[in-house]
C-alpha positions as CSV (number, residue, x, y, z in Angstrom):
1,M,57.9,182.6,72.6
2,A,56.4,183.0,76.2
3,L,57.8,185.8,78.4
4,Y,58.3,183.2,81.3
5,T,59.3,179.5,81.1
6,E,57.3,176.7,82.7
7,T,59.7,176.5,85.5
8,V,59.5,180.2,86.3
9,M,55.7,180.0,86.3
10,D,55.7,176.8,88.4
11,H,58.0,178.5,91.1
12,F,55.9,181.7,91.0
13,M,52.6,179.8,91.3
14,N,53.8,177.1,93.6
15,P,56.8,178.5,95.5
16,R,58.8,176.2,97.6
17,N,60.2,177.1,101.2
18,V,58.0,180.0,101.8
19,G,57.7,181.4,105.3
20,Q,60.0,182.1,108.3
21,I,62.1,180.1,110.6
22,P,61.6,181.7,114.1
23,D,65.1,180.5,115.5
24,A,67.1,180.8,112.2
25,D,70.9,180.7,112.5
26,G,71.1,183.4,109.7
27,V,68.7,185.9,108.3
28,G,69.4,188.1,105.3
29,E,67.3,190.8,103.8
30,V,68.1,192.5,100.5
31,G,66.1,195.0,98.2
32,N,66.2,196.9,95.1
33,A,65.0,200.4,95.6
34,K,64.7,200.8,91.8
35,C,62.1,198.1,91.3
36,G,60.7,197.6,94.9
37,D,61.6,194.0,95.3
38,I,62.5,192.9,98.8
39,M,63.7,189.4,99.7
40,K,64.2,188.0,103.2
41,M,66.0,184.5,103.6
42,Y,66.2,182.5,106.7
43,L,68.8,179.6,107.1
44,K,68.8,176.9,109.7
45,I,72.5,175.5,109.7
46,E,73.7,172.2,111.5
47,N,77.3,171.2,111.3
48,G,78.0,173.6,108.4
49,V,75.0,172.3,106.3
50,I,71.9,174.1,105.5
51,T,69.2,171.9,106.9
52,D,66.3,174.3,106.4
53,V,65.8,177.4,104.4
54,K,62.7,179.7,104.0
55,F,62.1,183.0,102.4
56,E,59.7,185.9,102.2
57,T,59.6,188.0,99.0
58,F,57.8,191.1,98.2
59,G,57.9,191.6,94.6
60,C,57.1,190.4,91.0
61,G,56.8,186.9,89.8
62,S,60.4,186.7,88.8
63,A,61.5,187.8,92.4
64,I,59.4,185.0,93.8
65,A,60.5,182.5,91.4
66,S,64.0,183.3,91.9
67,S,63.8,183.3,95.6
68,S,62.0,179.8,95.5
69,M,64.6,178.4,93.1
70,A,67.5,179.6,95.1
71,T,66.2,178.0,98.3
72,E,65.8,174.7,96.4
73,M,69.4,175.1,95.2
74,I,71.0,175.6,98.6
75,K,68.9,173.3,100.8
76,G,71.0,170.4,102.0
77,K,74.3,172.1,100.8
78,T,77.2,173.2,103.0
79,V,77.4,176.9,103.7
80,E,80.4,177.2,101.2
81,E,78.3,175.4,98.4
82,A,75.5,177.9,99.0
83,L,77.9,180.8,98.8
84,A,79.1,179.5,95.4
85,V,75.5,179.7,93.9
86,T,75.4,182.5,91.4
87,N,72.6,184.5,89.9
88,R,73.4,183.0,86.5
89,Q,72.9,179.5,88.0
90,V,69.6,180.6,89.4
91,V,68.5,181.9,86.0
92,D,69.8,178.7,84.3
93,A,67.8,176.5,86.8
94,L,64.7,178.6,86.0
95,G,65.2,178.1,82.3
96,G,65.9,181.8,81.7
97,L,64.4,185.2,82.6
98,P,63.7,188.2,80.5
99,A,66.7,190.6,80.4
100,H,64.7,193.2,82.4
101,K,64.2,190.7,85.1
102,L,67.7,189.4,85.7
103,H,68.0,191.8,88.7
104,C,65.7,189.4,90.6
105,S,68.1,186.5,90.4
106,V,71.0,189.1,91.6
107,L,68.7,189.7,94.6
108,A,68.3,186.0,95.3
109,E,71.9,185.4,95.3
110,E,72.5,188.4,97.5
111,A,69.9,187.2,99.9
112,V,71.6,184.0,100.3
113,K,74.9,185.7,101.0
114,S,73.3,188.2,103.3
115,A,71.9,185.3,105.4
116,V,75.2,183.5,105.5
117,K,77.0,186.7,106.5
118,D,74.4,187.0,109.5
119,Y,75.4,183.4,110.5
120,Y,78.9,184.1,110.3
121,D,78.6,187.4,112.4
122,K,76.3,185.7,115.0
123,N,78.9,183.0,115.4
124,G,82.0,185.0,115.2
125,I,83.3,183.1,112.0
126,A,85.7,185.1,110.1
127,Y,85.1,185.9,106.4
128,D,86.2,188.0,103.6
129,K,83.9,191.0,103.6
130,E,84.4,191.7,99.9
131,A,82.6,188.5,99.1
132,F,79.3,189.7,100.6
133,P,76.9,192.5,99.5
134,C,77.2,195.6,101.6
135,D,74.7,196.1,104.4
136,H,73.8,199.7,103.7
137,D,72.2,201.8,101.1
138,C,74.9,203.0,98.6
139,E,75.1,203.8,95.0
140,A,76.6,200.5,94.1
141,C,73.8,198.6,95.8
142,R,71.3,200.5,93.6
143,M,73.1,199.7,90.3
144,V,71.9,196.2,90.2
């Protein structure tokens, strides 16, 4: 069996939605100090719907594929629908990831949440802080 699925390889070799949105409504950046992967996600939101999403990822093929897939999964969705996307759904959409690369899908989920949190903060929208990854370097963040 191959280490990576065709879908993972496709999203790694041909990532979707790469780049920046200069006037993004929400920007989130997350990273894993243990592996060195860093993901930055940009959201454009109109009437509660994600109309555009871009990402920049510094990391391995699994990190790039996870970022690419996550953007495809949330584009055109409401903010609430985007927040409901889990790392398990990203993995399933990719057709699986090796166990030692599952943290990449966690980062993709956290990047989405971090960008939505930034959108909420910029617009004074109340939210449950427990539903979002913390924005500082703590032990829990490093235990991905």
